[in-house]
Structure formats: C-alpha cells, structure tokens
C-alpha positions in Angstrom: 81.5 119.2 77.2 81.7 115.8 75.6 82.6 115.1 71.9 79.3 113.3 71.2 81.2 110.2 70.2 81.9 108.8 73.7 79.7 105.8 72.9 82.1 104.8 70.2 85.0 105.1 72.6 83.1 102.9 75.1 82.5 100.2 72.5 86.1 100.4 71.5 87.3 99.8 75.1 84.9 97.0 75.7 85.9 95.3 72.4 89.6 95.7 73.4 89.0 94.1 76.8 87.2 91.2 75.1 90.1 90.6 72.8 92.8 90.5 75.5 90.6 88.4 77.9 90.1 85.9 75.0 93.9 85.5 74.8 94.7 87.7 71.8 98.1 89.3 72.0 98.0 92.7 73.8 100.0 94.7 71.3 97.9 93.5 68.4 94.7 94.1 70.4 95.8 97.7 70.9 96.8 98.2 67.3 93.8 96.4 65.8 91.1 98.2 67.7 92.8 101.5 67.2 92.9 101.0 63.4 89.3 99.8 63.2 87.9 102.5 65.4 90.1 105.1 63.9 88.5 104.3 60.6 85.0 104.5 62.2 85.9 107.8 63.8 87.0 109.2 60.4 83.7 108.0 58.8 81.6 109.6 61.5 83.6 112.8 61.3 84.8 112.6 64.9 88.3 113.7 63.8 90.3 113.9 60.7 93.6 112.4 59.4 95.6 115.3 60.8 95.6 113.6 64.2 98.0 111.1 62.8 100.6 113.8 62.8 100.6 113.6 66.6 101.8 110.0 66.5 105.5 110.6 65.8 105.7 113.0 68.8 104.0 110.4 71.0 106.1 107.6 69.8 109.5 109.3 69.9 108.5 111.1 73.2 107.9 107.7 74.8 110.9 105.9 73.3 113.3 108.7 74.3 112.5 108.3 78.0 115.9 107.5 79.5 114.1 105.5 82.3 113.1 102.8 79.9 116.8 101.8 79.6 116.6 100.5 83.1 114.3 97.6 82.0 116.9 95.6 80.0 119.6 96.2 82.6 117.5 95.0 85.6 116.0 92.1 83.6 119.5 91.0 82.6 120.8 91.3 86.2 118.0 89.0 87.3 118.4 86.6 84.5 122.1 86.2 85.3 121.2 85.4 89.0 118.7 82.8 87.8 120.7 81.1 85.0 124.1 81.1 86.7 122.9 79.3 89.8 123.5 82.3 92.1 119.8 82.2 93.2 120.0 78.5 93.9 123.1 78.8 96.1 121.4 81.7 97.9 118.3 79.7 98.7 120.2 76.6 99.8 122.5 78.6 102.1 119.7 80.6 103.8 117.7 77.4 104.1 120.6 75.8 106.0 120.8 78.8 108.3 117.1 78.9 109.1 116.5 75.2 109.0 116.7 74.4 112.7 113.7 76.7 113.4 110.1 75.5 113.2 108.9 77.2 110.0 112.6 78.0 109.2 112.4 76.8 105.6 109.4 78.9 105.0 111.2 81.9 106.6 114.1 81.2 104.2 111.8 81.4 101.3 110.5 84.8 102.5 114.0 86.1 102.9 115.2 84.8 99.6 112.0 85.9 97.8 112.7 89.4 99.1 116.3 89.3 98.0 115.5 87.9 94.6 112.8 90.5 94.2 115.5 93.1 94.7 117.7 91.3 92.3 115.4 90.3 89.5 112.3 92.6 89.5 110.5 89.9 87.5 107.8 87.8 89.2 107.8 84.8 86.8 111.5 84.2 87.3 111.4 84.5 91.1 108.3 82.2 91.5 109.7 79.6 89.1 113.2 79.5 90.6 111.9 79.1 94.1 109.3 76.6 93.0 112.0 74.5 91.4 114.4 74.8 94.3 112.4 75.2 97.5 109.1 73.3 97.0 110.6 69.8 96.6 112.8 70.3 99.7 109.8 71.5 101.8 107.7 68.5 100.6 110.6 66.2 101.5 110.8 67.5 105.0 107.1 67.2 105.7 105.9 70.8 105.2 102.2 71.3 104.6 101.5 71.7 100.9 99.3 74.7 101.3 101.8 76.6 103.5 104.7 75.7 101.2 103.0 76.8 98.0 101.4 79.9 99.6 104.7 81.2 100.9 106.4 80.6 97.5 103.8 82.4 95.4 103.5 85.3 97.9 107.2 85.8 98.3 107.9 85.5 94.6 105.3 88.1 93.8 107.2 90.6 96.0 109.2 91.3 92.8 106.2 93.4 91.6 106.7 95.8 94.5 110.2 95.7 96.0 112.7 97.9 94.0 114.0 97.6 91.3 110.6 96.2 90.3 110.0 96.1 86.5 106.3 97.0 87.4 107.4 100.3 89.0 109.7 101.2 86.0 106.8 100.7 83.6 104.3 102.5 85.9 106.6 105.5 86.4 106.6 106.0 82.6 102.8 105.8 82.4 102.1 107.9 85.5 104.7 110.5 84.8 106.6 110.4 88.2 110.3 109.7 88.9 111.1 106.0 89.0 113.6 106.8 91.8 110.8 108.3 93.9 108.6 105.3 93.2 111.4 102.9 94.3 111.7 104.9 97.5 108.0 104.9 98.0 107.7 101.2 97.5 110.5 100.1 99.8 108.8 100.3 103.2 105.5 98.8 101.9 107.5 95.9 100.3 109.3 95.3 103.6 106.0 95.5 105.5 104.6 92.7 103.2 107.8 90.6 103.7 107.6 91.2 107.5 104.0 90.0 107.6 104.8 86.9 105.7 107.8 86.2 108.0 105.7 86.6 111.2 102.9 84.5 109.8 105.2 81.5 108.9 107.0 81.7 112.3 103.7 81.8 114.2 102.4 78.8 112.2 105.7 76.9 112.9 105.5 77.7 116.6 101.8 76.9 117.1 101.6 74.0 114.7 105.1 72.6 114.2 103.7 69.6 112.3 102.8 71.9 109.4 106.3 73.4 109.3 108.8 71.2 111.0 112.5 72.0 111.4 115.1 70.3 109.2 116.3 67.1 110.9 119.8 67.3 112.4 121.1 64.6 110.1 120.1 66.6 107.1 122.0 69.7 108.2 125.4 68.7 106.7 127.1 72.0 106.9 127.8 73.5 110.4 130.2 75.8 112.2 132.9 77.3 110.1 131.9 75.4 106.9 128.5 77.0 107.1 130.0 80.4 107.8 132.3 80.1 104.8 129.4 79.1 102.6 127.4 82.1 103.9 130.3 84.4 103.2 130.5 83.2 99.6 126.9 82.6 98.7 125.0 85.3 100.6 127.2 88.3 101.3 128.3 89.2 97.7 124.7 89.2 96.4 123.6 91.3 99.4 126.4 93.8 98.7 125.4 94.1 95.1 121.7 94.6 95.9 122.5 97.2 98.5 124.9 98.9 96.2 122.5 99.1 93.4 119.5 100.3 95.5 121.7 102.5 97.7 123.1 104.4 94.7 119.6 105.1 93.5 118.2 106.1 96.9 121.1 108.4 97.7 121.1 110.0 94.3 124.6 108.8 93.3 123.1 107.2 90.2 120.0 107.1 88.1 118.0 103.9 88.0 119.3 103.3 84.5 123.0 103.8 85.6 122.5 101.6 88.7 120.9 98.9 86.5 123.9 98.9 84.3 126.2 98.5 87.3 123.9 95.8 88.7 124.0 93.8 85.4 127.8 94.0 85.3 128.0 93.1 89.0 125.8 90.0 88.5 128.2 88.9 85.7 131.2 89.4 88.0 129.5 87.3 90.7 128.7 84.5 88.2 132.3 84.5 87.0 133.5 84.4 90.6 131.4 81.3 91.1 132.8 79.8 87.9 129.5 79.7 86.1 129.7 82.6 83.7 129.5 80.5 80.6 128.5 81.3 77.0 125.2 79.4 77.6 124.4 81.5 80.6 125.1 84.7 78.7 123.0 83.7 75.7 120.1 82.5 77.8 120.1 85.7 79.9 120.4 87.9 76.8 117.5 86.1 75.1 115.3 86.4 78.2 116.1 90.1 78.4 115.4 90.7 74.7 112.0 88.9 75.0 110.8 90.9 77.9 112.2 94.3 76.7 110.8 93.9 73.2 107.4 92.9 74.7 107.3 96.1 76.8 108.3 98.4 73.9 105.9 96.8 71.4 103.0 97.3 73.8 104.1 100.8 74.5 104.3 101.5 70.8 100.8 100.2 70.0 99.2 101.6 73.2 100.1 105.1 71.9 98.0 104.6 68.8 95.2 103.2 70.9 95.2 106.2 73.3 95.3 108.7 70.5 92.1 107.3 68.9 90.4 106.7 72.3 91.2 110.3 73.5 90.0 111.9 70.2 86.7 109.9 70.5 86.2 111.5 73.9 86.9 108.4 75.9 89.4 109.8 78.3 87.3 112.9 79.0 84.2 110.7 79.6 86.2 108.4 82.0 87.6 111.3 83.9 84.2 112.9 84.4 82.8 109.6 85.5 85.6 108.9 88.0 85.7 112.4 89.5 81.9 112.3 90.1 81.9 109.0 92.0 79.9 109.2 95.3 82.4 109.7 98.1 84.7 112.0 96.2 88.4 111.4 97.0 87.9 108.1 99.0 85.2 106.9 96.7 87.7 107.2 93.8 90.4 105.4 95.8 88.1 102.5 96.7 86.8 102.1 93.1 90.3 102.3 91.6 91.5 99.6 94.0 88.5 97.3 93.2 88.9 97.8 89.5 92.7 97.2 89.4 92.2 94.1 91.6 89.5 92.6 89.3 91.5 93.4 86.1 94.7 92.1 87.7 93.2 88.7 88.2 93.0 88.1 84.5 95.6 90.5 83.0 99.4 90.8 83.3 100.9 93.9 84.9 101.9 95.3 81.5 98.4 95.2 80.4 97.2 97.0 83.5 99.9 99.6 83.2 99.0 100.5 79.7 95.2 100.1 79.9 93.9 101.1 83.3 96.4 103.5 84.8 96.2 106.1 81.9 92.4 106.2 82.5 92.7 106.7 86.3 95.6 109.2 86.4 93.8 112.3 85.0 91.0 111.8 87.6 93.6 111.3 90.4 95.3 114.6 89.4 92.0 116.4 89.5 91.2 115.0 92.9 94.6 115.9 94.3 95.6 112.3 94.9 99.4 111.9 95.5 100.5 109.9 92.4 103.4 108.2 94.2 101.2 106.9 97.0 98.5 106.0 94.4 100.9 104.1 92.2 102.4 102.1 95.1 98.9 101.2 96.2 98.2 99.9 92.8 101.4 97.8 92.9 100.3 96.2 96.2 96.9 95.6 94.7 98.5 93.8 91.7 100.3 91.6 94.2 96.9 90.5 95.6 95.5 89.9 92.1 98.6 87.9 91.0 98.1 85.2 93.6 94.3 85.3 93.6 92.6 82.0 92.8 91.5 80.7 90.4 93.5 82.5 87.7 96.3 84.5 89.4 99.4 84.3 87.3 101.8 83.4 90.1 99.7 80.3 90.8 100.1 79.1 87.2 103.9 79.9 87.3 104.2 77.6 90.4 101.8 75.0 89.0 104.1 74.6 85.9 107.0 73.5 88.1 105.3 71.9 91.1 106.1 68.2 91.8 103.2 65.7 91.1 102.6 65.2 94.8 101.4 68.8 95.2 97.9 69.1 93.9 96.7 72.2 92.0 93.9 72.7 94.6 96.5 73.0 97.4 98.4 75.7 95.4 95.2 77.7 95.1 94.1 77.2 98.8 97.6 78.0 100.0 97.4 81.5 98.5 94.4 82.6 100.5 96.0 83.4 103.9 98.7 85.4 102.1 96.0 87.3 100.2 94.7 88.3 103.6 98.1 89.5 104.6 98.4 91.5 101.4 95.0 93.1 102.2 96.3 94.1 105.6 99.3 95.7 104.0 97.1 97.5 101.5 94.9 98.9 104.3 98.0 100.0 106.2 99.3 101.9 103.2 95.8 103.4 102.4 95.3 104.7 106.0 99.0 105.7 106.6 100.3 107.4 103.5 103.6 108.1 105.4 104.5 104.4 104.8 105.0 105.4 101.2 105.9 109.1 101.4 108.2 109.3 104.4 111.4 108.2 102.5 110.3 110.2 99.4 110.0 113.4 101.5 113.2 112.6 103.4 115.1 112.5 100.1 113.7 115.7 98.7 
C-alpha cells in the first residue's frame, strides 16, 4: 500500500531535476529540496521529526565505507600521470610505434586512452590530456577532423568503464556490490569497446587512407634501438604499474583501496624516475584530488538527506511498483532503465546519475532478480554513450575546450556519432551475452 503522499514525492523529484538541469549545484539541490519537502511532509503529517534520528546512521554508515578511500588514491594516481608528463610521453611513444600504419595515430589514441583509463579513472582528465597532445598532431599530419575528435572523445570516455573507474567505485557504494567484482565485470566489456574502436580506425585507415594517413618517414625521428629504449622507459613502467594495481585487485592480493594506495605511490616513483616529481606537480595533483573527492563526499552527504525524505513520502515505494509493473517484465525493465539512464546521462554527470537514478532502479532490479553486477556494468556502458552524445555530451565539451581553432565544434559533434554506434553494439553484446560481464566474476568466486 502507498503512503498517500506519493504525489508530494513526485513533485519533489521533478523540482530537483529542474534545479540540476538549470545548472544549480547538485549537492545544494539535494539538500534544498530535502529541507523544503521535509517541512511540507511534516506539515501534512506524512512523518514526524523522529525520522531525523535516522540521519546519523545513514551518514556515518556511508562515510565509514572503506571502499570510498579508493577514490582519492586512484584520482591522485591519475593526476600524477597527467601533471608529471608521464601521459604525454606515453602518447608520444606509442604514436611513434604506430605511426607508420594508415590509421596508426588513431590506433595509438585508442591504446593510450585505454591505458590512461586504467591509470586515471577520470574522464575529464583523459579527454583533455589527449585533446591537448594528440589532436594538434593528428591535424598536422592530415587526419580528418571528425575521425580525430571522435576517437579522442570515445577513447577518453573509456575511463568511465575500464577499472579502476571512479564511476564504478561510486556505483558500487550506491548499488551495494563489491567494487572488486564490479572491476572484474567491467574489464571484458571495456576491452570489447576498445577493440571495436581499434578495428574501426584501422578499417577506415585501410579503406580511406586519405582520412587517416601514416606519419611521413621524415617525421619519424626515432627508429631502431633509440625507439626501443624510449619504449622501455616511457611505456613499460606505466604498464607494469597498471597491471600490478589491477592484478592485485583481481587476484585478491589487495583490496581496491590498498591497490589504489600502491598505485598512487607507484605513480610518484615513476614521476621521480622521469625527474619531474616537483613540488608544483605534487600540489596540483593534491588539489585536483581534494576537489574531486570533496565533491563526491558532499553529494553523498546531501543525497542521504534527500533519500530519507523521498522514501518517507512514499517515493521509492511508488517508483519500485511502477518499474516492476512495466509491460514486458524483466526485459521491459532493462530496456526502460537503459533508455532512462541514457537520456539523463546526456545532461547530467555520472555522480548525479549515481546518486539520483540508480537508487530508484536498484530495488526494482532486486525484485525482478536482475544480476546487479551485470546491470551496473550495463549502466556504465550506457553512460559512455551519453557522455559523447551530441549536442551536450560532457566529453564533447571537454575536448572543445582544448581543441585548436582549425577544428570546428560541428566536426567534434559529428565525429562522435560513429563511435556512439560502436558503443551501442557493445551495449547490445553485453545485454544479450551476460557472460561478458559475469565470466571473470564467477571465475574468481
């Protein structure tokens, strides 16, 4: 039975969406609507002040989650890669290795995007770094603008899916599943996406070399042993660090938080080895880490207040009943959830989706016996599509902010469309073949 005040909860949710879509800060939108509708609920007799006693348990229960400590460690690891020039050397070296191939530079972007996704876990950092470093080079050597920008935004957005994705860390806390299992579940779909991008750019380079020409011989200054030494210094150490961090999680040798701490320390060692571990790099990385971590925790803090009021007004019960009675049952719910997350993801950041939409879908998913790891990875792939979707996908704006003037905004938006199609293919594969997500999870159990 409903509480009789579901209509108030619906108005509350609609007003909240209006606030965040208008650009009002998410944390303040959560807190403001909770306070206003909490007062309305008290006036209507929907609940009493005793519900506030539940807040400390919710807050401290969330904040004591050891998994959340992984966020600052992985963000700091990625920030050191970005600020110290490790990412730049990685991209330059792989670009030299792949340059002789038609489409080789685009393939290098896919490879480095995959590696940076496994090193940073943050989309904005990956897209901006590759936009600053790769896009001018691709333009200089005659690459088509649409192909260049499309492969950068798509490869950069892999940071939302490939472990140690910040998205997966936050989703694990909201969904209530092990972040280690989410990392395992997302690995194969992430590699499927990267593989689809790689095949696409190589096919384009082979069929239409004018769109993705090889780097001219005179521009490939490093060859032979010099290139081998550069590869040994610039590529191998980051690869070892990434494999060590992820391998320790997947084999159970370390928790994600412990592995993140080792990764952050390892990134500092690599920066020092490359003689670029300066006080400026440390302070910039620390500030970036503090900004992102405090944003996550502030939203988590305020979303607890919002969900307490929303639940007590009967909003969650109403949403669960609505979702479990969708025509088509199990698959009807899966399709509606994917459509809803995609549409919301076009306008909202992943943090907002994680704290707004997922808590509404999860109770219905449990009632319908949907595997939560498979469902969560599907949502992460879906957010990849939304993040590069014109006209307001966030990755498009990240790249637009650093693109050279000769690359029009329209080309950036058009360039994303083929890669959205590839993401849709990956999403369908994961939907129809759950083993792509669950095989490694079951293997590790």
